N, C-alpha and C positions, 0 to 999 in steps of 0.2 A: 504494499502499500504505499503511494506517494506520502510524502511532507504535503499540505495544502498550499496552496500559494493565499487562498480566500477559505473562510468560516462564516458561513449563513447560521447564526444563533436563533433557536426557539424563544420565546420570551419564558413563558409560564412554565413552570419546571424545568427550567434549564438555567437559565439567568435569574432567576425568582425562583426561591421554596411554591412549590404550587400550594400546598395546603395552609400553610402559615400568610400566605397569600391572599391565599382563594376565599380560605373556605367562612373569614368574618363578611364576605360581601355577599357568596351564599346565601349564607342565614337570612342575612337583613335583606337581600333583596326579595326571595323568596316569603320573608313575612310581611314586607308591603306588597306586594305583588297578590297575596292571601288578602289584603283586606284586614291584618292582626288575628288572623286565625292560624293558630299554630298548627292543627293536622290538617290543612290545607296546603300549608309551605312544605312540614315534612314528607306531604305528597309530592308536590314541584321536584322537591329536592332528591326524592327516593326515584321517581323519574329518570332524573336526570342522571343516576348513578351514584346516589349516595348512600352510604349506609352508616346507619346512626350506631349502630356499635363503634366504631370505629373512627366516627365523623371524616372520614375517608370517600375520594369518589374514586371507581373502579376505572382503570384503564382503558382507555379508545371510547367511555361512554360521553354524551353531549357533555356535560361538566367538565370532564378534563382534557376532551380534545375538538370538541365543535366549534365552531361561528356561532357569533348572538344569532345569525337568522338560524339557525339549527336549535338553540333551546328557545327562542321564540315562538320557533313550528312548533315544538313539544310540549309549551308550556299554554299554549294559545285555546288549546281544547281543554286544559285542567284548571282554566282561572273562577274565578265568580263571574256572574254577568257583571258587564259595567261596561260605561264607554271607554275608551279606547283600544281597544283590543284588537286591532288588527295587527296583522304581523309587522309592520312600519312603526306604527304604534310603541309595539310593546320592545321590538329593535332600540327606536329610539331613546324608550325610558330605561332599559340595559346600556345604553351605551354612556349614559350618565350618571346612572345610579351605581353599576359593577367598579369605577375607579374612583368614586365617593368613600366607598365601603371598603377598597381594598387595605390592605395594611403590607405594600411591597416590601418583604423580606429577601434580602439579596445570596444564594448560596455562598458569597464567597467577596473579596473585597472587589469589586468590578472594576472601578480606574485603576487600580493595579495588574488586576488580569489583563486589561485591553491594554494596558499601555506596554506592557511584555508582549504582547503578541503583534502588534505595531512595532517594536523595535526588532520583531522579524521581517518587516514587511509583509505582513498578513493582512490581506484586505479583510476588512467587516462586516457584516451585515446582520439582521435582524428580521425573519418573517413570522409572523403570529396570527394565530386562530381570533384574535383578539381585533377590537376595530383599531386603526391607525390612532383615531385618540385615546383609546384605552392603552395605545403602545405609548403615546409621550408622557402620558399623566401616570404610568407606572412607573416607569423610567427615570422621569427631568427627579424624583430626587437625590440620584446618584450623578447624574451632571455626564453622561455619557452619550447623550443622544448622538454629542458632535463625532463621537469616536468612528460613528457605523457609515458607511458611504453609499447604503442603502437600507432604509427601514421601513417595512411594509405590514399592514394588517390584510384584516380577508376582505375590506372595501376599496382598498388602495387601488386596485384595477389590476390586479397581478393574476387575479384569479382565488382559488381555496384551495387548501390541503385537502387531501395529497395530491391537488394536481400540479404541473411541474413546471406553472408560471411564475412561481416566486424564485424558484433559482436560476430559472431564465433571465429574469430581473435583474438581479444579482448580479452575473457573469455579463448582461447587457451594461450596468451601470460601473462595473473594473476591468470588464474587456479582459475576462479571464475564461477561460474553455472549463465547464462541466465539469469531466473530471479533476480536476485540479483542487475541484472544491469539496471541501466537509461541510454536510447540513449537521447541529448538532441540537437535538431532541430527547424527550421523554415517552412521545408515543411513536404507536405506527404509523399515524399518519406525516410525521416529520420525517421517518426511515422511506415510506412509499412515495415519499414527493421527491427526495435525494434523487432515489432509484430512477422512476419514472423521468426526470431529468440526465440522467447520465452521471451522477456525482457520487459521494460518498456517502452514507448514513452514520450517525456515530451517537449512539444514546447514552444517555444518561439516568442518574437511579435518584435525582433530587424532585421526580413530578410524582405520574401513579401507577408509573411502569416497570416490572418485572428485569430483570437482566434475562428471565428467562422469554417474556412476552417480547424483547426489543430484537433477543436473535432470530427469534420465528420471523417476525417482518424482514431481518435482512441485513441489521446493523451489522456495519464490516469492525465493530469494535465496542464495548462498554465501559463507559468511564461512572466511577464514583460520583464524580459530577465535573465539570468545568475546571475546577481549580487543579485539577492535574493534567492540564493541556502543558503548562510549558514544564513538565517533568516528562511527557512522553516525547516533546517534537525536538 
C-alpha cells in the first residue's frame, strides 16, 4: 500500500468521537421533535439505530452513517401530527438543531495532528454525511477548517456517501489521482465510497463500527484512531 499524497477524513467518528459528540444532540433533538414526549423520542432514536441499554448507536444505522435527509425520511412518519412535517422542513430543523446541541469532542489534538501531516506535504480534506453547516459549526471550535483543501457535506453538491463524488471532488481540488488518496472513516459508507472511487479505505475505531465490520467493508487498514497516523506514515 502506497503512502498517501492526500487524506480525505470523515468527520464524525473520525475527527470527532461519535458518541460523546452526537448523543447529547440526538437525545435533545428527538425530544424536541417528539414535543416533549420521552416515549416518542425513544421510539425515534431506536428507529435510528439507538440501543437504550448502552446509549450507543449501531454501525451503519441512520444515526451513525445517514445524512439529514435519511434521518428526516425515517422520522417523518413517526412524528406526532403538527405543522412543518415535510422532509424539507425536518431537514432544515435538523440542520440547525443538531449543531446547536452537539458537544464536539476531538479524538486527539487535531491542530497538532494536521500540522504534522501537512509538514509531510499531504493534502487534507474532510467529507461528511453531516451538512456543510454542521461541518463548519462542529469543527469551528478547533480552528482547523483552513487546513483543508476540500471540506464538504452531503448537501455541498458532490453527492452522498457511499457514492464516489466526494472523493472525485477532493481529487479535482488537489490535482491528485485517487489511487494516492486515503479515505479514513468509521463506517462502511466511508470505505465503500473510497473503493468506488479507486481510493484506499482506512478504518478507525473512534466511531460506531468494529474492526470486523470495517474489514468486511474492504478497509485496507484499521487504526485505533487517527492519532496513529504520524507513526504509521
